[in-house]
C-alpha positions as CSV (number, residue, x, y, z in Angstrom):
1,X,18.6,-34.1,13.5
2,X,19.4,-31.2,15.9
3,X,23.0,-30.3,16.7
4,X,24.5,-28.0,19.3
5,X,28.1,-26.8,20.2
6,X,28.8,-26.8,23.7
7,X,31.7,-26.5,26.5
8,X,32.3,-29.8,28.2
9,X,33.2,-29.8,32.0
10,X,36.7,-29.1,31.1
11,X,35.8,-26.1,28.9
12,X,36.7,-28.0,25.7
13,X,34.3,-27.4,22.6
14,X,32.1,-30.4,21.6
15,X,29.4,-30.8,19.1
16,X,26.2,-32.8,20.3
17,X,23.2,-34.4,18.9
18,X,20.1,-33.5,20.9
19,X,17.9,-36.4,21.7
20,X,15.1,-35.6,24.3
21,X,16.8,-34.5,27.4
22,X,20.3,-35.8,26.6
23,X,23.1,-34.7,24.4
24,X,25.1,-37.3,22.5
25,X,28.6,-36.0,22.0
26,X,30.0,-36.5,18.3
27,X,33.3,-38.2,18.4
28,X,36.5,-36.2,17.3
29,X,34.7,-33.2,16.7
30,X,35.1,-29.7,18.2
31,X,33.4,-27.5,15.9
32,X,30.0,-27.7,13.4
33,X,32.0,-25.9,10.7
34,X,34.8,-28.6,10.7
35,X,32.1,-31.5,10.7
36,X,30.4,-29.7,7.8
37,X,33.7,-29.2,5.7
38,X,34.5,-32.8,6.3
39,X,30.9,-33.9,5.0
40,X,31.4,-31.5,1.9
41,X,34.6,-33.0,0.9
42,X,33.2,-36.5,1.6
43,X,30.4,-35.5,-1.0
44,X,27.7,-36.6,1.5
45,X,25.4,-34.6,4.0
46,X,25.8,-33.5,7.7
47,X,23.9,-36.5,9.0
48,X,25.9,-39.1,7.2
49,X,29.0,-37.3,8.5
50,X,27.6,-37.5,12.2
51,X,26.6,-41.4,11.6
52,X,30.1,-42.2,10.1
53,X,32.0,-40.5,13.2
54,X,29.6,-41.8,15.9
55,X,28.4,-40.6,19.1
56,X,28.9,-41.4,22.9
57,X,26.6,-40.4,25.5
58,X,26.9,-37.0,26.7
59,X,25.8,-34.5,29.3
60,X,22.2,-33.4,30.4
61,X,20.8,-30.7,28.1
62,X,18.9,-28.8,30.4
63,X,21.9,-28.6,32.7
64,X,24.3,-27.2,29.9
65,X,21.7,-24.6,29.0
66,X,21.5,-23.7,32.9
67,X,25.2,-23.3,33.2
68,X,25.5,-21.3,30.0
69,X,27.8,-23.8,28.4
70,X,25.8,-24.0,24.9
71,X,27.6,-21.9,22.1
72,X,26.0,-20.6,18.9
73,X,25.4,-23.8,16.8
74,X,27.6,-22.7,14.0
75,X,30.7,-20.3,14.3
76,X,34.2,-19.7,13.0
77,X,37.1,-19.7,15.0
78,X,38.3,-16.3,13.4
79,X,35.1,-14.0,13.7
80,X,36.2,-12.1,10.7
81,X,35.0,-15.0,8.7
82,X,31.5,-15.0,9.8
83,X,29.3,-13.0,8.1
84,X,26.0,-11.9,9.8
85,X,23.2,-10.6,7.3
86,X,19.7,-10.6,6.8
87,X,16.5,-9.9,4.4
88,X,13.6,-7.9,5.3
89,X,10.0,-7.4,4.2
90,X,9.9,-11.3,3.4
91,X,7.0,-12.2,5.6
92,X,3.3,-11.7,4.9
93,X,2.5,-8.9,7.2
94,X,5.9,-7.5,7.7
95,X,5.2,-4.4,5.3
96,X,2.2,-3.5,7.7
97,X,4.2,-3.9,10.7
98,X,6.9,-1.8,9.4
99,X,4.4,1.0,8.4
100,X,2.8,0.6,11.8
101,X,6.1,1.2,13.5
102,X,6.8,4.0,11.4
103,X,3.5,5.7,11.9
104,X,4.2,6.1,15.6
105,X,6.5,8.8,14.6
106,X,6.8,11.5,11.8
107,X,5.6,10.2,8.6
108,X,8.0,9.8,5.8
109,X,5.8,9.1,2.8
110,X,8.7,8.6,0.6
111,X,10.1,5.7,3.1
112,X,6.7,4.2,3.5
113,X,5.9,4.1,-0.4
114,X,9.4,2.4,-0.8
115,X,8.6,-0.2,1.9
116,X,5.3,-1.1,0.3
117,X,6.9,-1.0,-3.2
118,X,9.5,-3.6,-2.2
119,X,7.1,-5.7,-0.6
120,X,4.8,-5.8,-3.6
121,X,7.9,-6.8,-5.6
122,X,8.2,-9.7,-3.5
123,X,4.5,-10.7,-3.3
124,X,4.6,-10.5,-7.2
125,X,8.0,-12.1,-7.8
126,X,9.5,-13.4,-4.7
127,X,8.8,-17.1,-5.5
128,X,10.1,-17.7,-8.9
129,X,9.9,-20.8,-10.8
130,X,12.9,-23.2,-10.9
131,X,15.6,-21.9,-12.9
132,X,14.2,-18.3,-12.9
133,X,15.4,-15.2,-10.9
134,X,13.0,-13.6,-8.5
135,X,12.7,-10.0,-7.1
136,X,15.4,-8.9,-5.1
137,X,14.7,-8.2,-1.4
138,X,15.6,-5.9,1.0
139,X,19.1,-6.7,2.3
140,X,21.4,-5.7,5.2
141,X,24.6,-6.3,6.9
142,X,24.6,-6.7,10.6
143,X,28.1,-7.5,11.5
144,X,30.6,-10.4,11.8
145,X,31.2,-13.1,14.4
146,X,32.2,-10.9,17.1
147,X,28.6,-9.4,17.6
148,X,27.3,-13.0,18.4
149,X,25.9,-13.5,21.7
150,X,25.5,-17.2,22.9
151,X,22.4,-18.6,23.8
152,X,21.2,-17.6,27.4
153,X,23.7,-14.8,27.5
154,X,22.7,-11.1,27.6
155,X,22.5,-8.8,24.5
156,X,24.6,-5.6,25.1
157,X,22.7,-2.3,24.7
158,X,25.2,0.2,23.6
159,X,25.3,3.6,25.4
160,X,24.3,5.5,22.0
161,X,21.4,3.0,21.4
162,X,18.0,4.4,21.5
163,X,16.0,1.1,21.6
164,X,16.6,-2.8,22.3
165,X,14.1,-4.3,20.2
166,X,13.8,-8.2,19.8
167,X,13.1,-9.5,16.1
168,X,12.0,-13.3,16.3
169,X,13.5,-15.0,13.0
170,X,14.5,-18.0,11.3
171,X,18.1,-18.2,10.6
172,X,20.0,-19.9,7.7
173,X,23.3,-21.3,8.6
174,X,25.9,-21.9,5.9
175,X,29.7,-22.8,5.2
176,X,31.2,-22.1,2.0
177,X,32.9,-25.1,0.3
178,X,36.5,-25.2,-1.1
179,X,35.4,-24.4,-4.6
180,X,33.4,-21.7,-3.5
181,X,29.9,-23.2,-3.5
182,X,27.5,-22.2,-0.5
183,X,26.1,-25.2,1.6
184,X,23.3,-24.9,3.9
185,X,23.8,-26.9,7.0
186,X,20.0,-26.1,8.3
187,X,18.3,-23.5,10.3
188,X,18.1,-22.1,13.9
189,X,15.8,-19.7,15.9
190,X,17.2,-16.2,15.9
191,X,16.9,-12.7,17.7
192,X,17.8,-10.0,15.3
193,X,17.9,-7.3,18.1
194,X,17.6,-3.9,16.5
195,X,17.2,-0.4,17.4
196,X,13.8,0.6,16.2
197,X,13.6,4.0,17.5
198,X,16.5,5.0,15.3
199,X,15.1,3.4,12.3
200,X,11.8,5.2,12.8
201,X,13.4,8.5,12.9
202,X,14.4,8.0,9.2
203,X,14.5,5.0,7.1
204,X,17.7,5.6,5.9
205,X,19.1,5.0,9.3
206,X,18.0,1.3,8.8
207,X,21.7,0.4,8.2
208,X,22.7,2.0,11.5
209,X,20.0,0.5,13.5
210,X,20.9,-3.3,12.4
211,X,24.6,-2.8,13.7
212,X,23.8,-4.3,17.0
213,X,24.6,-7.7,18.7
214,X,22.3,-10.8,18.0
215,X,21.9,-14.3,18.9
216,X,20.6,-17.6,17.4
217,X,20.3,-21.1,18.5
218,X,20.6,-23.1,20.8
219,X,20.0,-25.9,18.2
220,X,20.8,-26.2,14.6
221,X,18.0,-27.9,12.8
222,X,19.2,-30.0,10.0
223,X,17.2,-30.7,6.8
224,X,14.4,-29.0,4.9
225,X,12.1,-26.6,6.6
226,X,8.2,-27.2,7.3
227,X,6.3,-24.9,5.1
228,X,4.5,-23.6,7.9
229,X,5.9,-22.7,11.4
230,X,4.2,-21.2,14.4
231,X,6.2,-19.8,17.3
232,X,5.8,-17.4,20.2
233,X,7.8,-14.3,21.1
234,X,7.8,-13.3,24.6
235,X,9.3,-10.5,27.1
236,X,9.9,-11.5,30.4
237,X,10.2,-8.7,33.2
238,X,10.5,-9.4,37.0
239,X,9.3,-12.9,36.5
240,X,6.2,-12.2,34.5
241,X,5.4,-12.0,30.8
242,X,5.4,-8.5,29.7
243,X,4.6,-9.2,26.2
244,X,3.6,-12.2,24.2
245,X,2.7,-12.8,20.7
246,X,2.6,-15.5,18.0
247,X,4.6,-15.3,15.1
248,X,4.5,-17.1,11.8
249,X,7.4,-18.5,9.4
250,X,8.0,-20.8,6.9
251,X,7.6,-20.3,3.1
252,X,3.8,-20.6,3.5
253,X,4.0,-17.4,5.6
254,X,6.4,-15.7,3.3
255,X,6.4,-13.7,0.1
256,X,9.8,-14.8,-0.7
257,X,11.1,-18.3,-1.3
258,X,14.0,-19.2,0.8
259,X,16.0,-20.2,-2.4
260,X,15.4,-16.7,-3.8
261,X,16.6,-15.1,-0.5
262,X,19.8,-17.3,-0.9
263,X,20.4,-16.7,-4.4
264,X,20.4,-12.7,-3.9
265,X,22.8,-13.1,-1.0
266,X,25.5,-15.6,-2.5
267,X,25.2,-14.1,-5.9
268,X,27.9,-11.7,-4.7
269,X,31.5,-13.1,-5.6
270,X,32.7,-11.7,-1.9
271,X,30.3,-14.0,-0.4
272,X,31.9,-17.1,-1.8
273,X,35.1,-17.2,0.0
274,X,36.0,-20.9,0.6
275,X,35.7,-21.8,4.4
276,X,33.6,-19.0,5.4
277,X,30.4,-18.9,7.6
278,X,27.4,-17.1,6.9
279,X,24.4,-16.4,9.2
280,X,21.5,-15.1,7.4
281,X,18.3,-13.6,9.2
282,X,15.2,-14.2,7.1
283,X,12.9,-11.5,8.5
284,X,9.8,-11.2,10.6
285,X,6.2,-9.9,10.6
286,X,6.3,-9.5,14.6
287,X,7.8,-6.9,17.0
288,X,6.9,-5.8,20.3
289,X,8.2,-2.2,19.4
290,X,5.1,-2.2,17.0
291,X,2.8,-2.6,20.1
292,X,4.4,0.2,22.0
293,X,6.7,-2.0,24.2
294,X,9.9,-0.7,25.2
295,X,12.2,-3.5,26.3
296,X,15.0,-2.6,28.8
297,X,18.0,-4.0,30.6
298,X,17.1,-6.8,33.0
299,X,14.3,-8.1,30.6
300,X,14.6,-11.5,29.1
301,X,13.5,-12.3,25.5
302,X,12.3,-15.7,24.8
303,X,11.7,-17.0,21.1
304,X,10.3,-20.6,20.7
305,X,9.3,-22.8,17.9
306,X,8.4,-26.6,18.9
307,X,10.2,-28.1,15.8
308,X,13.5,-26.4,16.8
309,X,13.7,-27.8,20.4
310,X,14.7,-25.6,23.3
311,X,13.7,-21.8,23.2
312,X,16.3,-19.2,22.4
313,X,16.5,-16.9,25.5
314,X,18.6,-13.8,26.1
315,X,18.6,-10.9,28.6
316,X,19.6,-7.4,28.0
317,X,22.4,-5.5,30.0
318,X,23.7,-2.0,29.4
319,X,27.1,-2.0,27.7
320,X,30.2,0.0,28.5
321,X,30.6,3.2,26.6
322,X,33.3,3.1,24.0
323,X,36.7,4.1,25.0
324,X,36.6,7.2,22.8
325,X,33.4,7.6,21.3
326,X,33.2,9.0,17.9
327,X,36.8,9.9,17.6
328,X,39.7,8.7,15.6
329,X,43.4,9.3,16.5
330,X,45.3,11.0,13.9
331,X,49.1,9.5,13.2
């Protein structure tokens, strides 16, 4: 089952099931989060909760996308209670991509050594046996729900940014139950969107480079993930494909299991707050920046995997400068 959140003709929030070209609206449901919490409290899965509520014929899916009425497939009415985070060096080939990116600038042997060391730890211990704890991955904070851009909308490029680089990834979508237990609802396509020029200057700027907008969706794929996924990442400029590359994901193409990545995220007590939403990017090994491409305002990113339905498309737009950049008022 694939779910979306969207705005109806009256501007009201709805949840829908995607079936071919049509969307079937879930009855009496205005958010995926509320639907998920009801399923958790009833002791069954998201699919059963949808079936229990029933659906009605809804709008044309392509029309919703074209009108920009599709929302991120999971969010929180209070953006401060939606945590966006991610893990890096999780995919086979990701360390080589990271090194290639860094080698385009000044060499920092310490950083490159640390990159390869963490990647090696993942290869050796990122897929532990059931009941065991595996190697800890690289982890980063990206922001809260206020940084999330809906499918089809533009990703803002801050005035201080040095790059607008896509990162085609899978995203895990989670809701924390009343007892503090994390529940994975499913997965979505994601564009993690980072500043690779800043990261290349010094690996210790990685945290700064991640504090940008992001997008995921348009669909939430409920259920288990295929072990092998093959998708495409494109950049469009002036109606033509500027850059295109295949990317691979799924555990078959990763050095960490999804369960291991989830354990090392949700082991922290502050990430077990009931009712919160978590959006977690699982990493990639494919970047246009590593091929010398510099995306710019007016370009459009397109990320697609057949098993996830409609592709995720987002443009780039220059953001307004902060009102008082870098300064703090003293009371």
